[in-house]
C-alpha positions as CSV (number, residue, x, y, z in Angstrom):
1,M,101.2,88.1,107.2
2,T,104.9,87.7,106.7
3,E,107.3,86.2,109.2
4,T,108.7,89.5,110.0
5,Q,105.1,91.0,110.6
6,A,104.1,88.0,112.7
7,K,107.3,88.3,114.9
8,A,106.7,92.1,115.3
9,A,103.0,91.5,116.2
10,T,103.8,89.0,119.0
11,T,106.9,90.4,120.5
12,S,107.8,93.8,122.1
13,G,110.9,95.7,121.2
14,T,112.9,93.7,123.6
15,G,112.1,90.3,121.9
16,R,109.8,89.1,124.7
17,A,106.4,87.7,123.6
18,L,103.6,90.2,124.3
19,R,100.5,89.3,126.4
20,A,97.3,88.8,124.5
21,D,95.8,92.0,125.5
22,A,99.0,94.0,124.7
23,R,99.1,92.3,121.3
24,R,95.4,93.2,120.7
25,N,96.2,96.8,121.6
26,R,99.3,96.9,119.3
27,E,97.0,95.6,116.5
28,R,94.4,98.3,117.3
29,V,96.9,100.9,117.3
30,L,98.3,99.8,113.9
31,A,94.9,99.7,112.4
32,A,94.1,103.1,113.6
33,A,97.4,104.3,112.4
34,Q,96.9,103.0,108.9
35,E,93.5,104.6,108.7
36,A,94.8,108.1,110.0
37,F,98.0,108.1,107.9
38,A,96.0,107.0,104.9
39,A,93.7,109.9,105.3
40,E,96.1,112.6,106.6
41,G,99.7,111.5,106.0
42,I,102.3,111.4,108.5
43,S,101.3,114.8,110.1
44,V,98.4,113.1,112.3
45,P,99.3,113.4,115.9
46,L,99.9,110.3,117.9
47,D,97.3,111.4,120.5
48,E,94.7,111.2,117.6
49,I,95.8,107.8,116.6
50,A,95.4,106.8,120.4
51,R,92.0,108.2,120.4
52,R,90.9,106.3,117.2
53,A,92.4,103.2,118.6
54,G,90.6,103.5,121.9
55,V,93.7,103.4,124.0
56,G,95.6,105.9,125.9
57,P,98.6,107.8,124.6
58,G,101.0,105.7,126.8
59,T,99.9,102.5,125.1
60,V,100.9,103.9,121.8
61,Y,104.3,105.0,123.1
62,R,104.9,101.7,124.7
63,H,104.6,100.0,121.4
64,F,105.9,102.7,119.2
65,P,108.5,105.2,120.7
66,T,108.2,107.6,117.9
67,K,105.6,108.6,115.3
68,E,108.1,107.5,112.6
69,A,108.4,104.0,114.1
70,L,104.6,103.8,114.1
71,F,104.5,105.1,110.4
72,H,107.0,102.5,109.4
73,A,105.2,99.8,111.0
74,A,101.9,100.8,109.5
75,M,103.4,101.1,106.1
76,L,105.0,97.6,106.1
77,D,101.8,95.8,105.6
78,R,100.6,98.1,102.8
79,V,103.9,98.0,101.0
80,E,104.1,94.3,101.2
81,R,100.6,94.0,99.8
82,M,101.7,96.3,96.9
83,V,104.8,94.1,96.4
84,A,102.7,90.9,96.3
85,H,100.3,92.5,93.7
86,A,103.3,93.6,91.5
87,S,104.8,90.1,91.8
88,A,101.5,88.5,90.8
89,L,101.4,90.6,87.5
90,A,105.1,89.8,86.7
91,D,104.1,86.8,84.4
92,A,101.0,88.4,82.8
93,A,100.4,87.6,79.2
94,D,100.1,91.3,78.3
95,P,103.1,93.0,80.0
96,G,102.0,96.4,78.8
97,R,98.6,96.2,80.3
98,A,99.8,94.7,83.5
99,F,102.3,97.7,83.9
100,Y,99.6,100.4,83.3
101,D,97.0,98.6,85.4
102,Y,99.5,98.4,88.2
103,L,100.3,102.2,87.9
104,D,96.5,102.8,88.0
105,V,96.3,100.9,91.3
106,M,99.1,102.8,92.7
107,V,97.6,106.1,91.7
108,V,94.2,105.1,93.3
109,E,95.9,103.8,96.5
110,A,98.2,106.8,97.0
111,G,95.2,109.1,96.1
112,V,93.2,107.9,99.0
113,K,96.1,106.8,101.3
114,R,98.6,109.5,101.5
115,D,101.0,107.4,103.5
116,L,101.7,105.2,100.4
117,A,102.6,108.3,98.4
118,E,104.9,109.5,101.1
119,A,106.5,106.0,101.4
120,V,107.1,105.7,97.7
121,G,108.0,109.3,97.3
122,G,110.4,109.4,100.1
123,H,111.9,106.0,100.1
124,E,115.5,107.4,100.3
125,S,114.9,108.7,103.8
126,L,113.2,105.7,105.4
127,E,115.0,104.2,108.4
128,N,114.4,100.7,107.0
129,P,113.9,100.9,103.4
130,G,113.8,97.2,102.7
131,P,110.2,96.8,101.9
132,T,110.2,99.9,99.7
133,V,113.3,98.6,97.9
134,E,111.4,95.3,97.3
135,L,108.4,97.3,96.0
136,L,110.7,99.2,93.5
137,A,112.3,96.0,92.4
138,A,108.9,94.5,91.7
139,I,107.7,97.6,89.8
140,D,111.0,97.5,87.9
141,V,110.2,94.0,86.6
142,L,106.9,95.2,85.3
143,L,108.6,98.2,83.7
144,R,111.2,96.2,81.9
145,R,108.6,93.6,80.6
146,A,106.5,96.4,79.3
147,Q,109.5,97.9,77.6
148,G,110.4,94.4,76.2
149,A,106.8,94.2,74.8
150,G,107.2,97.7,73.1
151,A,104.4,99.2,75.4
152,T,106.6,101.6,77.2
153,R,109.3,103.8,76.0
154,A,112.8,102.2,76.3
155,D,114.7,105.3,77.4
156,I,113.5,105.4,81.0
157,D,114.4,103.3,84.1
158,I,112.9,102.7,87.6
159,D,114.5,105.9,88.9
160,D,112.9,108.1,86.1
161,L,109.6,106.4,86.8
162,M,109.6,107.0,90.5
163,R,110.5,110.7,89.9
164,I,107.5,110.9,87.7
165,L,105.2,109.2,90.2
166,K,106.7,111.3,93.1
167,G,106.1,114.6,91.0
168,G,102.4,113.5,90.3
169,F,101.8,112.6,94.0
170,L,103.3,115.8,95.2
171,A,101.4,118.0,92.6
172,T,98.1,116.3,93.5
173,H,98.5,116.2,97.1
174,T,99.8,119.7,97.7
175,T,97.1,121.3,95.5
176,G,94.3,119.2,97.0
177,A,93.2,117.7,93.7
178,N,90.1,115.7,93.6
179,A,89.9,112.3,92.2
180,E,89.0,113.5,88.5
181,Q,91.8,116.0,88.7
182,R,94.2,113.4,89.8
183,R,93.1,110.9,87.2
184,R,93.7,113.6,84.4
185,T,97.2,114.5,85.9
186,F,98.3,110.8,85.8
187,A,96.7,110.1,82.5
188,V,98.9,112.9,81.0
189,L,102.0,111.6,82.8
190,F,101.4,108.0,81.8
191,D,100.9,109.0,78.1
192,G,104.4,110.3,78.3
193,L,105.6,106.8,79.3
194,R,104.2,105.3,76.0
195,P,106.6,104.9,73.0
196,R,106.8,107.6,70.5
């Protein structure tokens, strides 16, 4: 848990420390939100998240005044874990394998966790894009190292890569692709990233 997450988990929006029961409720709401957003994307109603968390809708609104605020809070942990994973691969002995392995993890995560695809795909519109900017920077390091090793074509940059991923996520989510269809779609896209 980062310092930012720890502070958010122990304080209300006013900066005051949360009581233990309020902190537990907030954590339950966040856990339920992560599960719901992962399965259904941002369209899941707040009342459904409250039901899954075992709290009343008022409890959800006390901690998160809008669905967008809850979505961003729920995404923070997931995105930070993806940043940590990319950072751990930054010094891998085989930069090409590290890059493609990381992309495979992103595809699997985003395939079962639609919120990740939405966060990566719509990072320009986020109210606080900081964590997503960090994620893009970490992926950019992997891309540049793979390019330096000759494992990835040299004529693309991080913006090109994110457009490719966003297109793949959009195509597989809107058509209801199953896991095998999603794997094939991204295999074709990733073949296009390899040097000619």
